[in-house]
C-alpha positions in Angstrom: 19.0 -12.8 74.4 21.1 -13.4 71.3 21.9 -11.4 68.3 19.5 -13.3 66.2 16.5 -12.6 68.5 17.4 -8.9 68.6 17.6 -8.9 64.8 14.2 -10.6 64.6 12.6 -8.0 66.8 14.5 -5.1 65.1 13.2 -6.5 61.7 9.5 -6.4 63.1 10.1 -3.0 64.3 11.3 -1.7 61.0 8.4 -3.3 59.3 6.0 -1.7 61.6 7.6 1.7 61.2 7.5 1.4 57.5 3.8 0.6 57.7 3.2 3.5 60.1 5.1 5.9 57.8 3.0 4.8 54.8 -0.3 5.2 56.7 0.9 8.6 58.0 1.8 9.8 54.5 -1.5 8.7 53.2 -3.3 10.5 56.1 -1.3 13.6 55.4 -2.2 13.4 51.7 -5.8 12.9 52.3 -5.8 15.7 54.9 -4.2 18.1 52.2 -6.6 17.1 49.6 -9.6 17.6 51.9 -8.2 20.9 52.9 -7.9 22.0 49.3 -11.4 20.8 48.5 -12.8 22.7 51.6 -11.0 25.8 50.5 -12.3 25.6 47.0 -15.8 25.1 48.3 -15.6 28.0 50.6 -14.3 30.1 47.7 -17.2 29.1 45.5 -19.6 29.8 48.3 -18.2 33.4 48.9 -18.2 33.9 45.2 -21.8 33.0 45.0 -22.8 35.2 48.0 -20.9 38.2 46.5 -22.7 37.8 43.1 -26.1 37.4 44.9 -25.4 40.7 46.8 -24.3 42.5 43.7 -27.3 41.1 41.8 -29.8 42.3 44.4 -28.2 45.7 44.5 -28.2 45.9 40.7 -31.8 44.9 40.3 -32.9 47.1 43.1 -31.2 50.3 42.1 -29.4 50.1 38.7 -31.4 47.9 36.3 -34.3 50.3 35.2 -32.0 53.4 34.7 -29.5 51.4 32.7 -32.2 49.9 30.5 -33.5 53.4 29.7 -30.0 54.6 29.0 -29.4 51.6 26.8 -32.6 52.1 24.8 -31.7 55.7 24.2 -28.3 54.8 23.1 -29.6 52.2 20.8 -32.1 54.6 19.3 -29.3 57.2 18.9 -27.0 54.6 17.3 -29.7 53.5 14.9 -30.5 57.1 14.0 -26.8 57.9 13.5 -26.0 54.7 11.7 -28.9 55.2 9.3 -27.7 58.8 8.6 -24.1 57.6 8.2 -25.1 54.7 5.8 -27.1 57.2 3.6 -24.1 59.6 3.7 -21.7 57.0 2.6 -23.9 55.7 -0.2 -24.4 59.2 -1.4 -20.7 59.9 -1.4 -20.3 56.6 -3.4 -22.8 57.6 -6.0 -21.3 61.1 -6.3 -17.7 59.7 -6.6 -18.8 57.2 -9.3 -20.7 60.0 -11.2 -17.6 62.2 -11.0 -15.4 59.4 -12.2 -17.7 58.9 -15.2 -17.9 62.6 -16.0 -14.0 62.7 -16.0 -13.7 59.7 -18.3 -16.3 61.1 -20.7 -15.2 64.7 -20.5 -14.4 65.1 -24.2 -17.9 63.8 -25.3 -19.5 65.9 -22.7 -17.7 69.0 -23.8 -18.7 68.3 -27.4 -22.4 67.9 -26.4 -22.3 71.1 -24.3 -20.8 73.0 -27.3 -23.5 71.7 -29.6 -26.3 72.7 -27.1 -24.6 76.1 -26.7 -24.5 76.6 -30.5 -28.1 75.5 -30.9 -29.3 77.9 -28.1 -27.2 80.6 -29.6 -28.9 80.1 -33.1 -32.3 80.3 -31.5 -31.6 83.9 -30.4 -30.0 85.1 -33.7 -31.7 86.4 -36.8 -30.6 84.9 -40.0 -31.6 86.8 -43.2 -33.1 84.7 -45.9 -31.1 86.6 -48.3 -27.8 85.6 -46.5 -29.1 82.0 -46.4 -29.4 82.1 -50.3 -26.0 83.6 -50.7 -24.5 80.9 -48.5 -26.2 78.1 -50.3 -24.7 79.1 -53.7 
Protein backbone atom coordinates (compact mmCIF):
# COMPACT_ATOMS: atom_id res chain seq x y z
CA UNK A 1 0.00 0.00 0.00
CA UNK A 2 1.49 3.22 -1.12
CA UNK A 3 1.25 6.71 0.01
CA UNK A 4 -0.99 7.67 -2.88
CA UNK A 5 -3.50 4.92 -2.02
CA UNK A 6 -3.47 6.02 1.62
CA UNK A 7 -4.05 9.64 0.58
CA UNK A 8 -6.94 8.54 -1.63
CA UNK A 9 -8.64 6.75 1.30
CA UNK A 10 -7.82 9.61 3.63
CA UNK A 11 -9.42 12.08 1.21
CA UNK A 12 -12.60 9.98 1.05
CA UNK A 13 -12.64 9.74 4.85
CA UNK A 14 -12.33 13.54 5.18
CA UNK A 15 -15.15 14.06 2.63
CA UNK A 16 -17.34 11.58 4.55
CA UNK A 17 -16.53 13.26 7.88
CA UNK A 18 -17.36 16.70 6.42
CA UNK A 19 -20.72 15.41 5.16
CA UNK A 20 -21.44 13.77 8.52
CA UNK A 21 -20.54 16.99 10.35
CA UNK A 22 -22.85 19.03 8.07
CA UNK A 23 -25.72 16.57 8.53
CA UNK A 24 -25.11 16.50 12.31
CA UNK A 25 -25.17 20.31 12.45
CA UNK A 26 -28.41 20.38 10.51
CA UNK A 27 -29.93 17.77 12.81
CA UNK A 28 -28.88 19.75 15.89
CA UNK A 29 -30.28 22.97 14.40
CA UNK A 30 -33.57 21.30 13.50
CA UNK A 31 -33.76 19.73 16.96
CA UNK A 32 -33.18 23.13 18.61
CA UNK A 33 -35.82 24.79 16.42
CA UNK A 34 -38.35 22.04 17.14
CA UNK A 35 -37.55 22.26 20.87
CA UNK A 36 -38.20 26.02 20.84
CA UNK A 37 -41.45 25.59 18.91
CA UNK A 38 -42.59 22.89 21.36
CA UNK A 39 -41.70 25.17 24.29
CA UNK A 40 -43.70 28.06 22.78
CA UNK A 41 -46.66 25.78 22.05
CA UNK A 42 -46.71 24.48 25.61
CA UNK A 43 -46.41 28.07 26.90
CA UNK A 44 -49.41 29.12 24.80
CA UNK A 45 -51.38 26.09 25.99
CA UNK A 46 -50.63 26.81 29.65
CA UNK A 47 -51.52 30.48 29.21
CA UNK A 48 -54.82 29.51 27.61
CA UNK A 49 -55.60 27.07 30.41
CA UNK A 50 -54.78 29.68 33.06
CA UNK A 51 -56.98 32.23 31.29
CA UNK A 52 -59.83 29.75 31.03
CA UNK A 53 -59.59 28.97 34.76
CA UNK A 54 -59.50 32.66 35.69
CA UNK A 55 -62.42 33.38 33.35
CA UNK A 56 -64.55 30.59 34.85
CA UNK A 57 -63.82 31.85 38.37
CA UNK A 58 -64.54 35.45 37.36
CA UNK A 59 -67.88 34.68 35.73
CA UNK A 60 -68.89 32.30 38.52
CA UNK A 61 -68.11 34.57 41.48
CA UNK A 62 -67.05 38.11 40.52
CA UNK A 63 -68.92 39.25 37.41
CA UNK A 64 -72.31 40.16 38.89
CA UNK A 65 -71.00 42.01 41.98
CA UNK A 66 -68.48 43.95 39.89
CA UNK A 67 -71.17 44.93 37.39
CA UNK A 68 -73.35 46.24 40.24
CA UNK A 69 -70.42 48.19 41.70
CA UNK A 70 -69.49 49.57 38.27
CA UNK A 71 -73.06 50.77 37.66
CA UNK A 72 -73.16 52.47 41.05
CA UNK A 73 -69.81 54.14 40.41
CA UNK A 74 -70.94 55.34 37.00
CA UNK A 75 -74.16 56.74 38.47
CA UNK A 76 -72.19 58.50 41.22
CA UNK A 77 -69.69 59.83 38.69
CA UNK A 78 -72.50 61.07 36.47
CA UNK A 79 -74.17 62.79 39.43
CA UNK A 80 -70.90 64.27 40.65
CA UNK A 81 -69.79 65.26 37.16
CA UNK A 82 -73.06 67.06 36.49
CA UNK A 83 -72.83 68.94 39.79
CA UNK A 84 -69.20 69.82 39.14
CA UNK A 85 -70.05 71.09 35.66
CA UNK A 86 -72.86 73.27 37.00
CA UNK A 87 -70.55 74.57 39.73
CA UNK A 88 -67.79 75.45 37.27
CA UNK A 89 -70.22 77.15 34.90
CA UNK A 90 -71.71 79.13 37.79
CA UNK A 91 -68.26 80.23 38.91
CA UNK A 92 -67.43 81.26 35.36
CA UNK A 93 -70.56 83.40 35.07
CA UNK A 94 -69.95 84.89 38.51
CA UNK A 95 -66.35 85.74 37.64
CA UNK A 96 -67.40 87.32 34.35
CA UNK A 97 -70.05 89.45 36.08
CA UNK A 98 -67.58 90.49 38.78
CA UNK A 99 -65.07 91.50 36.11
CA UNK A 100 -67.68 93.57 34.25
CA UNK A 101 -68.76 95.21 37.54
CA UNK A 102 -65.16 96.15 38.26
CA UNK A 103 -64.64 97.58 34.78
CA UNK A 104 -67.88 99.61 34.92
CA UNK A 105 -67.64 100.59 38.59
CA UNK A 106 -67.62 104.36 37.96
CA UNK A 107 -70.79 104.26 35.83
CA UNK A 108 -72.42 101.88 38.29
CA UNK A 109 -71.63 104.17 41.23
CA UNK A 110 -73.07 107.13 39.33
CA UNK A 111 -76.29 105.19 38.66
CA UNK A 112 -76.54 104.13 42.31
CA UNK A 113 -76.08 107.75 43.41
CA UNK A 114 -78.81 108.90 41.02
CA UNK A 115 -81.21 106.21 42.30
CA UNK A 116 -80.37 107.13 45.89
CA UNK A 117 -81.03 110.80 45.24
CA UNK A 118 -84.31 110.05 43.46
CA UNK A 119 -85.39 107.79 46.33
CA UNK A 120 -84.41 110.45 48.85
CA UNK A 121 -86.48 113.07 46.98
CA UNK A 122 -89.54 110.82 47.22
CA UNK A 123 -89.40 110.98 51.02
CA UNK A 124 -88.73 114.70 51.41
CA UNK A 125 -91.22 117.50 51.32
CA UNK A 126 -90.45 120.47 49.19
CA UNK A 127 -92.42 123.58 49.86
CA UNK A 128 -93.96 125.25 46.82
CA UNK A 129 -92.74 128.57 48.17
CA UNK A 130 -89.18 127.31 48.29
CA UNK A 131 -89.51 126.03 44.76
CA UNK A 132 -90.58 129.47 43.57
CA UNK A 133 -87.73 131.13 45.43
CA UNK A 134 -85.17 128.85 43.82
CA UNK A 135 -86.65 129.37 40.40
CA UNK A 136 -85.96 133.14 40.53
